[in-house]
N, C-alpha and C positions, 0 to 999 in steps of 0.2 A: 789841129785847126781849132783854136780857141776863139770862136767868133761870138761877140755880143755887141750891143749898142755902145757900151762904155768904151771898150777897147777900139771899136770901129771908128771912133773919132780920130784915132791916130794911126791905125794900122791898115794894111791892105792884105787881101788873101787872093791867091791864085787857085782857081778851082776848075775842075773838068766836069762837063755835063754827061750824065749817064742816064739811060732809060727815060728820055723825054716822052710824055704822053698827055693826051687829053682825056679827061673823065667827063662824061655827060650824066646829068641827073635832072630830075624835075622837082619842083616845089610849088605850093599854092601861093598865089599873090593876087589880091584884088578879085577873088572869085574865079580865077582861071589857073590852069597848070602852066607853069613857065618851064621851058627846057633851057637849061644852063650848061655851060662848059667851064671847066677849070683846067689849067695847065699845071703839071708838076713834073719834077725830075729829081734825080739824086745828084748832089754836088759833093765831090770828093777832092781833097787837097793832096798833100804829100804823104799822109798816113792813111792806108786803105781801111783801117778799122775806125777811123773818125770821118763820118760823112753826115750830111744833113739833107733835108728836103728843101727844094726851091719851088716856088709857086707863083702863078698869076691867077688870082681868084676871079670869079664872075663878078661883074659890076654892071648895073643897068646903064650907066653912062657910057660904057665902052664894052659892048657885048662881044666884039671881035678880038679883044686883047688876048684871050687864051690861044686862039688859032694863030694869031700873029707871033705869039711867043713860041709856038711849036716850030714855026718857020725860022725864027731867030736863034733859038737855043737847040741846035742840032747835036746829035750824039757825038761825043768826043771833042766838041769845041771847048776852048779854054777861055776863061774870063777872069779879069781882075775885079774883085769886089772891094769897094770902099764905102764908108758911111752906110753900113747895112741897116735895113729896117726890117723888122720881123712881123709876120702876120699874127696879129693879136687874136684873130678869130679861129686860128688853127687849133684843133683839139689834140692835146698831148697824148691822150689815150689811144688815138689812131695813128700815131707816129711811131713807126717801128725802127727808126734810125737811132744810132747811139746819141746823137746830138738832138735834143728835143725841140729846138727852135726851128721855125719854118721861115726861110728867107724869102722876102718879096722880091721878085725879079722884075720890078718896075720902079718908076720914080716913087719915092725919093732915094732909093738905093742907087748908088753909083756903080755902073757896070761898064767895063771896057773889054771888047773882044781882043784876044791875043792871036795875031796871025802866026801861021807856022814858021814864018821867017824869023820870028823872035824865038830862036831855038831854046834858049835857057828857060824862059818863062813857059813856053809851050810844052816842054818836056818835064816841067816840075811836077804837076799833079800826076798821080798814078793813074793807070788805065783800068783799074778794077776796085771793087770794095770787098772787104772781108766782114761778113755779118758777125755780131757778137756771139752767136750760137750757131750750131749746125743742125741740119735736118735730122741727122742720126741721133743727136742728143735729145731733140724734141720727141722723136719717135720712142726713144728709150724711156723718157719721162712718161709718155702716154701709156706705154706698155706696163711700166711699173705702177701707174695709177690704176689701171684695169686690174692687175694682179692683186694689188694691195686692197682693192675694194671688195675682194672676194668673188669677183666674177670669174667665169671660165677663162683660164689662162691661155687657152688655144685661140681665143678671139682677141684681135688687136684693133685699135682704131686706125682708120685710114687717114692719110695725110690730107689736110684741107687746103693745102696750097694750090692744088689743081682744081679746086672747086667741088670736090666730092667729100663726103663725110659719112660717118656711120661705122658699123662694125663689119669686119670680114673674117672668115674662118681661115686660119693658117694652113689647114690640111687641103684646101681646094687648090 
């Protein structure tokens, strides 16, 4: 899935929505704390190792857009993307997908829902993604870093994907 604005003038992509979600955060504005929402999902095409993030960011002029996007971009729905526009405010450092661009899932990006009756287009995108690395590899790297740093080799770092971090003892 080679998606960018230059090729997007001429090409179309068929993508499947995976893991749609709303993130809530607060920020200060005009002396008060504003609670904002943003919508994001994973978009995957025909290659499960090439996927990207799709988003509908918070905007003061349309604060309900992320919640409407959650209702529109349901898990496993298929969309045809043409004339893509990417979020210029998205931070590449926080994007863990192989394709570092974040697609805006609102105007001016053209999006067309693919109904299940269009079987060829609907079945084109894969049903899963394959991350560029595995959890086992990450854990082995953390274990090697702890051992190489001269710390006690019986202690390993816990996985932070579940929200926990720190050290634990292997003997327990």
